Every structure is written in structure tokens, then in C-alpha cells.
N, C-alpha and C positions, 0 to 999 in steps of 0.2 A: 843104306839108310839115307833119307833126305829129310831136311829140317825146314819147317815153316812156322814162323811166329812162335817158336819155343815148343812145338809139339813134334814128337817123333813117332814114326810108324814104319815098319818094314815094307819095302816095295813088294816083296813076295806076298805079304799078307794083303796088300792092296789089290793084287791081281787075283786073289783067291776067288772073289765073286765073278771076275771076268772068266776065269777058267771054268767055273760052274756052268756057264752058258756057252762054252765052246770058244772062248777067246784065246786059248793057248796058241792057236795058229793064226790069230788076227794079224799080228805084225811080228817080224823078227826083232827081238828086243836086244839092242846092243848094250854093252856095259854102260852104266850111268857115269857120265863124265863128272869128275870131281871139280866143282867150281867153288873156289874159296871166296869168302866175303870178308872184307875188312871190318874190323870192329867199329861199331857206331860210336860217335862221341857221346859223352854223358849228356843226358837230357834229350836225346833223339833216338829213334829206332829206324831200322831198315825194313822194307817190305819185299822180301825175296819173291813172293808170289806174283809181284807186278813186273816180272821180267819174262819175256818169251822164252820158254824152255829150249835149251840147246842152242841159243843164239850165238854162244861162243864158238860153235862149230862152223859158222858162216862168216866169211870175211866181209867187212863193210866196204862199200865203194868210196867212203869218205864221211866226213861229218855232215849231218843234216844242215841245210841252209839256216843260218842263225836267225834270219827274219821270218822263217816259216811259222805261221800261226797254227797252233793246235787247240782243239776244244777238249778240255779235260774235266774230270769230276773227282771229288774226294768223298768217299763213303765213310760214315762214322757208325760205330756199333750202338744200337739202342741199349740203354742201361738195363732194361728189364725185358729182354726179348722173350724169355720164358713166360713172363706174366702176360704179355700181349698174346702169345699163342694160347694160353689157358683161357683168357677172356674170349678170344675169337671162337674157340670151341664151345664155350658156354652159350654164345649167341645162336648156335645152331643145334642146341640141345633142348627139345621141347619141355624137359622137366626142370630147366634152369630158369630162375627169375630174370636172367639176362636174355632169354630167347627173343630174337628179332629186335632187341633194343640196340640198334646200330649206332655207332658213335659218329659224331661230327669230327672233322679234322681237328678242331680246337680241343675237343675232349681227348682224342688220341694223343695229341701233342702234350697235354698236361699230365696224362696218365703214364705215357710210355716214352715220351720224347727225350732227346739228349738235353742235358741242362743248358740253359741259355748261355751261361758264362763259358762253357766248353766250346759251344758252337761259335760264339762270337770270337773266341781266341783263334779258332781255325780260320775263320773268314778274314780276320785282321792279318794273320800270318800270310795268307795267299795274296792279300793286297800289298803287303810289305814287299813282296817279290815282284811287284809291278803287274800282276795279273788283273784282268778285268773280270769282275764277278758277273755272271750272266744268269744265275738262278740260285735262290736260297729256299729253304723249306721251313715250315713251322715245326716239324718233328725234329729238325736238326740232324738228320742222318744223311744229308746230301747237299753239297754245294758245287755248282758248276762254274767254270771259269775258262777264260781264254788267255793265251800268252804265247810269246814267241819261243822258239827252241832255245835261244840264249837265256831267256828269263827262266824257263823250266829247268834247264841244265843247272843253273845257279841255285834256284830255290830248292830243288830236290837232290842236289849234290850228285847228279848223274851225268851221263853223256849220251846224247841222242844222235845216232848215226844213220846213214842211208844204206839201203841194201837193195839188191836186184837179183832175182832168180827167174830165169826163163821168161823174161818180159814182165814179171811182176815186181814192181818197185814199191818200197815202203820205207818208213823211218821207224826206229824203235830205240828205246833206252837200253843201253848195254849193261848197266848195273842197277841194282835195286835202289828205288827212290828212298831218300831219307826224309823222315817227317818228325815233328815234335812228339816226344814220348808223353804218355799220360793223357792224351786228348782223344782217346777212343777211335783213332783213325784206323779203319779196317783195310782200305785199299785206295789206290790212286788209279783211276781209269782213264785211258786215252793217251798214254805216253807212246803208243805205237799206232800206226795207221794200217795195221793188218787185221786186227780183230774187229770184225763188223758183221752185222746180220745181213742175210740174203733172203730175197723173196723167192718162194717156190716158183719155178718156171722151167719150160722146156728150153734147152740150149738152142740158140739161134743157128739155123742151118743144119741142125743135127736131125737125123732120122729118129723118129719116136716110135717105139715098139707098138705094133698094132694091138688093139684090144683083144684079149682072149675071152672066152666065155661063149655061152650059147647064143645062137641067132634066134631072134624073137620076131615072128611074123607080126605085122601090123605096127611095128615100131615107128614112132614119128620120124620124118625124114632126117637121116643122119643122127638120130637120137639127140637132137638139140632142143633146148627148152627155153621158154620165156617165163616170166614171173608167175603168171596164172597157172602154168603147168605145175610149178612148185606148190602153189596153194592147194591144188587138187591131190597130187601124189602124197604130200605130207599132211593132208587133212587139216587145213587151216580154216578156222571158222570165219564165215563171211561177216559175222557181227563184230569181229575184232581184228583190226589191222594195225595195232600198236599205238592207238590214240593216247596222247599225253606223255609218251615215252620219248627219250632222246638217247642217242648212242654215239660212241666215239670211234673214229678210225685213226689208227696210228700210221704215219707215213713220213715221207721226206720229199723235199723239193717243191716244185710248182703245183699249184692247185687250180689255176684258172681253167685249164683245159679239162681237168677232172670234173669241175662243176658244169662246164658247158656240155660235156659228154653225158653227164647225168640228166641234164635238161632234155637233150635229144632222146635219151632212153625213155624218160617219163612221157614225152610227147608221143613217141612211137607206140608205147603200150597204154596210152591214155590213163596215166597215173597222175595223182596230184603232185604238185611240186613241193618237195620236202625242203624246208629252209635249211641252209648250210651256213655254218659259222667256221671261219678259218682261224685257228689258234696257232700261230707260229711260235715255236719254242726255241730259245737260244739265239745265237748270233746267225745272221744270214751270210751270204745271199741264199734265197730259196729259189734257185734257178734250175736245178737239175730236173730233167723230165724223163730220165731213163726208166723210172718206175711207174710211168703214167698208166700203163695197161693194168698193173697191179691195183692201183688206187681206183681206176675205173671199175674193176671187178668188185672190189670191196664195197664201194658206194652203191653200185647198181644191184648187186645181189642182196645186200642187207636191206636196203629200202624197197627193193622189188618185192620181198616177202613181207615187209612191214610198211606199206605206203602211207599209213596214217600217222607216222612218226611226227612228233612235234618239232624235232630239230636233229641235225647231224653235226657233230663237232669234228672238224678235221684237225687233229693234233699233229703238226708237221714240223720236223726238224730239217736241218740242211744236209743231213746224212743219216745213215743207219750205223755209224760207229757206236760202239758199246756205250760210251758216255752220253751220246745224244739220245739213245733209246731210254736210258735211265731217266734222263731229263723229261722225256715224253711221259713216261709212267708217273713220275713225281708230279708233274703238272696236272695230269688227269685226277690223281688221288687228292691233290690239294684243292682243286676246283670242286670235286665231289658233286658234279652236276649229272653226268651220264652214268647210269647204273649198269650199263653194259658197254664193252669196248672190244675192238678187234685188233689182233696183231697177226698179220699174214706174213710173218718172217720168222727166221730161226737161225740158230747157231748151235754147234755141239754143246751139250751140257758141260759144265766145268769138270775137268778130269784131273784128279790129283796124281794120276800115274804119268802125267805129261813128261816128267824128267826122263822116262824110259820109253814112252810110247808117243811122245809129242812130235811136232812137225819137223823140227830141225835136228832131231836125234836120228832121223832117217834121211840122209842126203842122197840124191838130190831132193831138195825140198818139195814136198807134195801134199802135205796135209796140215791142217791147223785144228787141233783137237781142243775144244774148250773155249768158253767165252769168259770175258772179264766182267760181265754184268751180273751173273747169278749171285755172287756174295752180297751185293747191295740191293738187287732187285727183289730178292725174297722178302726182305723186311717191308719194302714198299708195297708189294702185292699183298702181304699180310695185312697191312693197314687198309688196303682197298676192301678186303673181305670183312674187316671189322666195321666198315662203313656201309656194308651191303652192296658192294660193287663186284662185278664179275668180268674178268678178262677171258675172252675166248681166243685161243691160239691154234694156228694150223699145225698139224702133226708133221708136215714136211712131205716132200716128194721124192725121198731117197730110200723108200722101203724100210727094212729093219736096220737102218743105219742113220747116223746123223750126217749133215752136209760137211764132210771132213775135207774134201779136196778143194783147194782154192786156186790151183794153177789153171790157166785157160785151156782146159781140155773138155771133151764132151762129158756132160754131166757135172762139171765143176760147180761148186757152190750148191745151191738147192736145185740143181738140174735133175732131170728125170733119169736117175741111175742109182742103183744100190751100190754104195761106196764101201761096203764091207766092214764098217766100223760100228758094231752093235751098241751104240749109245743113242739116247734120245735127243731130239731138238729141245732147245730152251728158247722161249718161256713155256713151251708146251709141257715140259717136264716139271714145272713148278707145282708145289703143293697148293698154290693159290691161283691156279688157272684151270679152265676147262680145255682139255686137249681134244681137238676134233680131227678124226680121221676121215678118209675119203672112200666113196663107193662109186661103182658104175651102175647106172640106172637104165633099164629098158622099160618103156611104158607099154600099155596094151593097145595104143593107137586110137583109143576112144576120145571123144570130146565131151567133157574134160577127161584128160588121161588119168589112168590109175597105174599102179605098179604092176608089171609083169614079173620081172626079176630084178633084184638089186644084190650085187655081190661086192666084196671088198676089192678095192683097186690094188693091183700088184705093186704099185709104188707108194702106197700110203705109208706114212710114218707110223711107228708103233713099236713097242717093246718095253723092256725094263730100263728105267733110269738108274744106272748102276751105282750112282753116288748120291741118290735122293731117297730118303726113307719113305715108306708107304704112309700116306696121310691117314688120319683117323677115319675118314669116310670110306676108305678102301679096305679096312681091316676085316670086314665080314665077307670078303669075296675070296673064295678058296682058289679060284683060277689065277689070282695074282700071287705068285709063289717063288719068284727069283730072289735069293738072299743077297743082302748087302753086307759089306764089311766096314767101310769107312765113308764119311761124307766128303763133300767137295772141299772142306777145310782141313781134311785129313784127321778129323776126330773119329775114333773108332765107335761103331755102333755096338749096342748090346747084342750078344749072340742070339740068333733067330730073327733078327730084324729083316723084314722083307722090303725090297725096293719098290718105289712108286711105279705103277703100271700105267701105260699109255697105249691108245687114247682112252678118253672117258666115254665119248660118244662118236657118232659119225654122221655124215650127210653126203649128198652127191658131190663128187669131185669130177666126174667124167674121167676120161682117159687121155686127155690132151692129144686125141687123134680124131675121132669122129663122134664123140659123146661129150656134150658140155652145155654151157649156159650162154644165151645170146647177150652180147654187150655191145655198146657203142665204143669205138676206139677212134679218136681224132675225127669225130663227126660222122663216122660211117658205121653201119650195123654189121657186126661180124657174127655170123651164125656159129654157135658153139665156141666162140672165142674165149669164154671164161671157163677155166678148168683147173684141176689140181686141188690140193687141200686149201689153197688160197680162196677157193670157192666154198668149200665145206664150212670153214670157220665163220665167214660173214653170213652165210645162210643161217647158221645157228644163232648168231647175234640177232638177226631179224626175227627169228622164231621165238627166241627168249623175250624179245621186246613185246611181242604179242601176249605172251604168257604173263609178263610183268604188268601189262596194261589191265589185265583182268584180276589182278591180285586185290583182295579186299583191303579197305582202309582200316585205320585204327583211330580211336578217339583219344586225343591228347588231353593232358591235365586241364587245359583251358577250355575244353569242350569242343574244340575245332577238330575237323577230320584231317588226318595226314595219310599219305600213301607211301609208306616206307619200302614197299615192294617185298620180294621174297628173299633178297640178299644173295649171297654167293650161291651159284647154281649147283655146284658139285654135291654138297651134302644132301640136297633135296633130290637130285637125280639118282644118287646111289640108294637112298632110302626107298624111293619109289621102285627102282628096278629090283631091289632085293625082295620085294613083295611079289610073289609069283603071279597073283591075280592082277595086280596093277601092271606088272611088266608085260603080261600077255596082251593087254589092251593099249598100253601107252607107248610101246616101242615095237618096231619091226626088227626082229633078231636076224642079223646078217650072219649067215653060217657058211657061205661059199667064199673061196678065195684065200690068198695068202700074200705076204709081203716080203718073202725071203725066208727068214728064220721062223716066223710065226704063222699060224693058220687060224682062220676063222672057225668058230665052234659055237654050239648052243650056249646062250648066256654071255657073260662078259668074256672077251678075248683080247689079245694083244694086237689085233689088227683093226677091229671096228668098235672096241669098247662094248657098250651096251647095245649098239646099233643106232638106228635112225628113229626119229620121234613120230608119233601120231599126235599132232599139236593139239587138236581139240580134246582128245582124251587126257593127254598129259596136263593140259590146262585145267580140266575138271578136277583131276587128282590134286594138283598143287594149290589150286585156288579155292578149294572147298566147294566145288560144283559150279563155280561161275564160268560161264562161257561168253558172257557179254562184258564189254569193257566197263569196269567201274573205276579204274585208276586213270581217268581221262582228264584230270586237272593238271596242267603243266605247272612246274614250280615258278615259272615266270611267264604267265599267259600273254598272248598278244594283246596290246591295249585296245579297248573298244573306241569307236569314234566319239568325239566329245559332243557333237550335236548331229542330228540327222543320220543319214545312211553313209556308210563308207563306200564311195563309188569308184574307188581306184580300180584300174584294170588289173593291177597286181601290186602287192606290197610285200616287202621282205622284212625278216626279223632284224633286230639291231645287230650290227657287226661293223667291222672296219676292214676293208680290203687291203691286201698288200700286193705289190707287183714283183716281177722276177728279180729285181734288184734288192728286195727286202724293204722297200719304202712303205710306210704307212700312208695310204692314199684316201683320206676322207672325201676329197673332192671327186673321186672316181668310185665311191661306194654308193651303190644304188639302193634306195629305200622304197621308191614308189614309181609307177609308170601310169600316165594319164593321157587321154586325148579329149579334145573339146573343139567346138566351133571357134575358129580363129578370126582375126581381122581380115576384112576384104575377101571373104569367101575362102579362107584358107583352113587347113586342118592344123590346129595347135597341138603339137606333140610335146609332152612335158615329162621330164625326168627329174625326180627329186633325189638329191644326194645328201650324204651326212653333213658335209660342210663344204660349200662350194667356194673355190678360189680359182684364179686364172694362173695356177702354178703348175708347171711341168715337172713331174717327179725327177729327182736326181738320176742321171744316167740315161734319161729318155730325151728324144728330140721333138716330142709332141704328145698331146693328149686328145682323146676322141670320146664322144658320147653318141651312142646309136640307139635308135628304136627301129625295130623291124616288124612287118606284118604282111599278111597275104591277102590279095584281092584278085578274084577271077584267075586263080592259078599262078599269078605272078607275085614274087616276094619283093616288097619295096622297103626302102629304109629312109630315115631322116637322120642327119648327122650334124653335130657341132664339133669344131676342132680349134685347138690353139697350138701355136708354134712356140719355139723357145725364146723368141725375142720378147722381153718384158714390155708391157704397156700396149701391145698390138691387140686390136679387137679380135674376138673370135670370128670364124667364118661358119656359114650354115649352108647345107645343100641337101639334095635328095637324089635318089636313083634306084637301081634295081640290084638285087642280090643274085649272083649266079654261083653255081657250084663248079669249082675247079678241083677235080679229084674229090677229096673228102673235106675240102676247105671252102669257106665262104669268100667270094670276091665281090666287093662293093664297087659298083660301077656308077660313079657320080655323073649325073647328067644335067642338073639344074642348080643354080645358085638361089638360095632362099634368104629370108630375113629371120631374125630371132633375137633372143635376149638371154642374159645371165642375171639371175637374182642371187647375189653373193651371200655367203654366211651360212649359219646353221640351218639345216633343212632347205638349202638353196635349191633353186630350180633352173634347169637348162630348158629353154623353150625354142623349138624350131617351128616356124610358121610355113607350112607346105601348101602351095596352090594345089587344089584337088585335081586340076587338069594334068599336073605332072605325074600323078600316081594312079592313073587309070580312070580319072574323072568319075568316081563312084557317086551315085545319086543319094539323096537323103534316104536314110533307112538301110542303105547297103551295109553289109557286114564286113568289117576288117578283122580277119581271123588271126588269133594267137599273137597279139602284140607282145613283144619281148624287148628287154633292154640289154645293152652290153656296153662296157667301157674298155678302152684300150690305151696303152701307151705306144708311141712310135719309137722304134729302135733302128739305128743304122743311118741311112741317108737322111740328113735333116731336111725338114720342109723349108720352103722359102718364108720370108718374114710375114707374108699374109696368111700363112697356115697351110697352103697346098703343098703336098709332098709325096714322095714315093717310098717312104720308110716302111719297114715291115710292121704289122700290127701284132702286139702281144697282149693277150687278154688280161684284164684286171678283175672285173666283176660282171655278174649277170643277174638278171631279174626277170620273172615271168617265164612263159605265159600262164595266165590264169583265166581271165575273162576276155571275150571278144568285144569289139566296139561297133556300135551302130552309128553311122555317119549322121551328124546333126544333133545327136543326143547329148544331154548333159550327164548321162550315166557314163561313167568313165572319167569323170573329173574328180579332183581330190576333195574328199570330205572326211578324211581320216585323221585320227591322232597317230602320229608316227611313233614307232618304237624308239625308246631312248637307249 
């Protein structure tokens, strides 16, 4: 027996469901080590669930560094979780008066949130221990904080030690954290640096299995596809490209190169530039770029299929540790701006059998089963669905297994390998997320292409979530039939309870070999470089954005029109698919392929869900016949010009850029780009920023403002630069841009004049002699003017500003319009976004 928060259940019973699907041979189960817990003092309680299972079997290398800072979070139980679930189901019941009456965050807080006095007590307790609060919530079910190991040890009455196994080093608390009793504290997340989410990817340097399946004559070269190919294959209406909708991408680390790669992608495919807002969540620095290819794929696939989006919000933390991911979800839900979001990462669902099947119970250490996020994230994602928001999550690239292995071997993490542990990825397994599986697509080779064959990918995630009950929207599906015994909190289910089945739907994943989606990586186009279920999920986010854009509005009590959208996608998808007539026209049923344990079949299956969409037909079904965008009014539309025409070459939405050190940089935040006739026969190049100062961001050795354009096949630039010495005037120059590998190299050739107009909506102006930049005559076209700002890192420039430090991107703007030399079109006449 093992005990958790006062509930007891036999381990043998917990394994019953596992045995039902062939788990008896999953792992050799050693006897459960008896770990005694000291009695908690009066007025406090211990959380044994917040200790890595079997940690006592591994010898620490010593105490963790006392000054090491950890990002943690405390999850609190909602006082009326059952009521919140009941209300959420009523919002998706057409017979209920609550149907599609989605809540605001404030309404959810008042109806179902933790009492303010309880929440305030917990926040005060964390501060009393010296911790820095980095995030609070209106619902009161999450508070994020940072603190040193010494502070955390003392506050939680635990001991955090260092461990190392086969080159994997981490710190972890050795005893259960102690917390105040009676304050609804459910869990403390982040006391170890092992439990983290991974992005689906092929292991570097590893051989990837070749695609299996039929050879299709006429297939596009290497079966790689651009955005317009997706429009054709999945039947997306030309009249609707997602107008008025915005979406969120969850990620970690740096965003500057992600945005510049998106701009290159848009330019290459002649797509409109989708405004991007970066929302860094939690403490920095936001400097990691190891996941850049993942975020390139997420942004370019979602906007590629929905190029009419109003905005993309990048919710980025400094890591994908469990606590940081919950902070991302909480921020998205609290903002309640983006009605659809993407999570292309996963971790094994929380597993209550960990004491006997967990990582450290089988030494040498090789697997880490279960996340620390699920107990708190389920309530957060429930709140999202009550507000009409949908999280799409990739099913993972480990077949009918979750990404259990964390040691640095082939297929570790979310690598392309079936790891033999038949659990689902989380958050894919959530009742309140759309889980998206992957397919391999062959086209017919026509222009535009159509589907020849589409089969399930052999490494797509999918299966039964063994400790997550079947949500209400799945209860009419007979193919979902694996029984559950206990949930992830070890509470027994009623007899006959069926486990949640995944995935819900599918889309092209390719095969991470010769079948995929074209993306830009570090400034270079990579044919078929986007693949895996990390592609499938954002494709669905983009397609759902199109469907949302055509959703009919509703008249509010004051007579104005509102566009609440369709709400959480899953109940609508299942209702549609369970109607045989609608299913036949709205989906392509994937019936070929398997992912290990499970096989594709007619109708819903554990490999491809309901299959892939016909977007036009699904839109007509869900939107009541609308195929033209009607929901095309943004909640915060771009401001119109105050007088006359807005003649800017490009204009960005309101935002504040951050750099790799985590600094907020309004002086480098680009709002507008302009060109105009300048003094003495020059070209006046103008960049408007949020708030201009001559301040070099902390940690940098210089700051740079650039505008680039092309004339007669040569790319030119104009630049302003400041160095670290205070009070030194900026310098101005021009030159040409050359490609070195996949990077831009700015070769300055001439010194120019210019000026800084400091303050809000400040302007950097560089006056460039036309003879320096190809001597274009009046009326000549300067193509694709675009802006970029950088910080300089490394070797400091000399006091006048010249230097050889490396450039690290901060912000980008444009291109949108070309400029005709001598014209006043292209000069500012705009009211800038606030």
C-alpha cells in the first residue's frame, strides 16, 4: 500500500488497468521500498506526492548549492471544482441556457476561485521565507515564486540535494515539503530540476527510420509542402484566412530569431506579415535558443495556414520545467485574448504507480514517468474552456508510449522512438485540450495538389490515458474502450469508468525523413524541415482560427455585436464526427497505419482520432453555413490614422521587445518604418520606436537600429549605433548586406548624418546620400524596406560607437510596402498603436 494525502489504494489495483492493456510485462516491478515520513507538526502538512519516487535508492553527490535559484509554484485546490466542471459542460450543451455563455476571467474567479483571504495567506507565507513572487492569479489557484535552495529548504522544511546519473545532473528535494495546513495547498512544483517538458524531435545525429507505406507516382519532390499546399489538401476556403483571430504559441527562451525567421518565411511565400507580440512570463533570462527550430515550426505552420491572423502572441518562459509551463498556461488564461493556443511539447501523464514503476525504482536510472504539472494544470485548462479557449497539444513522437526515457540515448525525451511505456503525453491527455496526432501525406502531384494517400505516422502518439477518465464529449464513442481504475491523485473511479482516448484528431506530421513542411531556420529555407506532431498541432491551431473567424456573432444586451467564437473545440468536433453524414464530408478518415500497440481503423481510433479535416465543409457545419469570414473584428483593432492617409512603409502592433538578457527595451521596440526625401539630396530613413533613449541595455555593449531594402538586386542598409559610454553622440552609416551562410553580414561603407528624436514615439533618422546606395533616380522602387534592432554583445565598441561585437536581435518590423524614390508616400501619417 502507499499513502498520498490521506487516501489509500492498493498498488495491485492500480495496476489492474495497466494489465488490461498488456502492461504486465511493461517493467519488472521490484518490491516497493518502505519510506517512513516523520509526523508533521501541528498546523502544517506534508506533500509526499512532491518527492521524486524512489529517490532514496540513489545516493546524492552532496547538498545542492545553497545559492542556486529555483523557479517554483504552489498550486491550490479550487473550492468548488465539481461546480466548475458542471458549469463548463452546460456551456457546450445546446439545451442549456448557459450554452456558449462563456465566462470572463473575473466571472470565473468570483464563481469558482480560491477565497482571497486564503490566497493572500499563502502569498504572504512565501514572502516570509524570502521568496520573490513572480506571478499571481485572479482565481487564486497558482502562485509562482523564485528562491534560493537555502530559502526553499528552510521554508518547506526539506533538503534539496544534487544527483548525477550517466551524465544527467539534477537537484531534487529528498523529503516531502511541509506547507501550512488548511490553506488548500495541493502541490509544490519545481523543487527538482528533472521534471520538465520536451519538444518532439528527432535525436541529433541519430538515424531516423525510413518512411514505410506505398510509393505514390507524381508525388511532389520529396513530399515536402509549403503553406498553399496545405490550403489545397485540407480544402481551406480562399475567402477565409483567419481574419480577426489571434493565437498563442507556448515556448521558452529567445524569440528574436523566431520572429526574423517568420518574416523570411512570409517573404518567401508572399504572405502578409502577421504582427507578433512577445509575452515573457516569469523571471529571465530568456536566452536559451535550443528550441528555436520548434518555435520556428509552430509560428510558420500556424500562420502559414491562417495568414490573415490579427496577431500571434508568443508566451515564452525561460524553461519548460513544470512550474514554468503552468505559469504560461495561467498567463494565457488570465489574459483571455487568444481563443486558440498551441503546445508542441509533452511529458508522461501523472502516474500514481510511480512508487513501483517510477524512474528510480529501476536502477540504473533510465525513465521518468509522470509530470508534476497535471494536478494543477487541469483546473487551469478547465478555466480556459469555460472562457471559450482551446489548447491544441501535440500527441508526441514516441508512438504508443509517452516520452519516458530521459537519459542521453537515441530517442530520449520526445525523440522518434517507441519507448515501451503505454501512457499518453500530457497536456495532450487533458480533458480540456485537443490532442493532435500525426499523418504522412502523399499528394497527387497536381497544382494545386490534392491528397493521394494519407496514413497514420508510425511514431504518432496515441492510446489510452490510463489515469484520466473519459471526458463527457467522448462517451458516445464505442471505440474508446480501455477501462480505468484510479486517477492521478489515487482516487478510485467508479466501476466501468473508461479512460480518456487520444488523439482527438490528426494532421500532417510527415515522417522526419523525406516528408514534411518547408520552414525557415536561422535565415535559411529548409525543405521539409518541419515534421512530427509538432507540425500537426499548430496546423490545427491555424485551421481552427479560420473556422473561428467565420463563426457568427451574437447580439449583446446593449445591442452591440460580439464574436464569442465557438469555444472549446473538442465537444463540437465529437458532435460533428458522430453524425455519419457530417463525418463523411467534414473529415478524411485515416484508416491505414499503426503506432505500435494501436491500429488505424474506420471512424475514431487510438492512432489518428477522427482523422484530418476538410476545413471548408467543417466550417460550414460548425458555423451554420458560413464560409466567409464574419468574425473579422479584432478585440483591439489597429488604430486608424488621425488625419489623411497612413503612408508608413510598415507599422507594427503595440508591443515591448525584450532582449536575450531579459531586459525590457522600449528604445529598441519598432513601431513604424518610413522613407522620405531628405536634406541635401539624401534619402531620409526613419524608424519610430516605442520610447527612444540613448540607453544601452544592461549586459550589452552597444545598441543598433537598421533599415534594409533592395535596389537593382543589391540589398542596402542604413544604421544608427550607440556605444556604452554615456553622453556620446550616436553614429550613422550605410552599406550593403551580404549573406554569410544563413546569416546577414552588414558591411558598412559610408559615414552618414542623422538624428535622434528622443521620448515616446521617438524617431531614429539616418540621412543617406543616394549615391551611396546605387544612386536610384526619382521614381525608382526600393523593394521590401524592413527594420531591425540589435544589441551588441561581447567585444565592446570604442567610445565613438564603432565596434566588432556580435549582434543579437531584439525586434523586427516589415516589410509591407515598397518605396518610390522622391515620393512622400512612405512618410508617417499614422496614429501609432498605444
